[in-house]
C-alpha positions in Angstrom: 14.1 -1.1 -2.3 10.2 -1.2 -2.2 9.5 -2.7 0.7 11.6 0.2 2.7 9.7 3.1 0.6 6.5 1.2 1.6 7.3 1.3 5.1 8.6 4.7 5.3 5.2 6.1 3.4 3.3 4.1 5.7 5.2 5.3 8.7 4.5 9.0 7.6 0.8 8.1 7.2 0.5 6.5 11.0 2.3 9.6 12.2 -0.3 11.9 10.4 -3.4 10.2 11.4 -2.3 9.3 15.2 -1.6 13.1 15.6 -5.4 13.5 15.5 -6.0 10.8 18.7 -6.9 12.7 21.8 -4.9 14.6 23.9 -5.1 11.4 26.7 -4.1 9.1 24.1 -0.9 11.0 22.5 1.3 9.9 25.4 -0.1 6.0 25.2 -1.7 4.7 22.6 -0.5 7.1 19.6 3.1 7.0 20.8 2.9 3.1 20.2 1.4 3.4 17.0 3.9 5.8 15.8 6.9 3.8 17.4 6.0 0.7 15.8 5.4 1.8 12.2 8.8 3.9 12.3 10.4 0.6 13.7 9.7 -0.9 10.3 11.7 1.1 7.8 14.5 1.7 10.6 14.8 -2.5 10.6 14.9 -2.3 7.1 17.3 0.4 6.8 19.6 -1.2 9.6 19.5 -4.7 8.3 20.6 -3.4 4.7 23.6 -1.8 5.9 24.5 -5.1 7.2 23.5 -7.3 4.5 27.3 -8.7 4.4 26.4 -10.6 6.8 23.0 -13.1 6.0 22.4 -13.4 9.7 22.3 -10.0 10.9 20.3 -8.9 7.7 17.6 -11.5 8.2 17.7 -10.9 11.9 16.6 -7.2 11.2 14.3 -8.2 8.6 12.6 -10.4 11.6 12.1 -7.8 13.6 10.8 -5.4 11.0 8.2 -8.3 10.5 7.5 -8.3 14.3 6.9 -4.3 14.1 4.9 -4.7 11.1 2.5 -7.1 13.0 2.6 -5.1 16.5 1.6 -2.0 14.0 -1.4 -4.0 12.6 -2.5 -4.4 16.5 -2.0 -1.0 17.5 -4.3 0.1 14.2 -7.0 -2.7 14.9 -7.2 -0.9 19.0 -7.1 2.8 17.4 -10.2 1.8 15.6 -12.0 -0.2 18.1 -11.6 2.7 20.3 -12.9 4.6 17.7 -9.7 7.1 16.9 -9.7 5.9 13.1 -12.2 5.8 10.7 -13.1 2.2 9.3 -11.5 3.3 6.0 -8.5 4.8 7.7 -7.9 1.7 9.5 -8.4 -0.6 6.2 -6.3 1.3 4.0 -3.5 1.2 6.7 -4.2 -2.0 7.6 -4.1 -3.4 3.7 -0.9 -1.1 3.6 1.1 -3.3 6.6 -0.5 -6.3 5.4 1.0 -5.8 2.1 4.8 -4.8 3.4 4.5 -7.7 6.0 4.3 -10.2 2.7 6.9 -8.0 1.4 9.6 -8.2 4.2 8.7 -12.2 4.0 9.7 -12.6 0.4 12.9 -10.3 1.1 13.7 -12.6 3.8 13.1 -15.6 1.6 15.3 -14.1 -1.3 17.4 -11.6 0.4 20.2 -12.2 -2.6 17.9 -11.5 -5.8 17.6 -7.7 -4.5 19.8 -5.0 -4.5 
């Protein structure tokens, strides 16, 4: 699925950039950012494995959707605290906005995806 690949790649990028945060933020902001970013592809994968139950599949997609938006909050905070450059933030935020749209579309049209 395209949304899984996009979410996985974005999570890898988030992991990479967050490792540059100051030591005092590695246990706090960077960890939260990585956790929420990794949650997106993990929940897509877990939901896909349970797609024989439409309710379960859609529930996991909504958890991924929520994690996607949580990641956007942490990205904003990282930028505002000076740990992410504006262009890095914009690139990542644009990716997570796109992932959010893809998740919403998958949630609405899940039967058409293979």
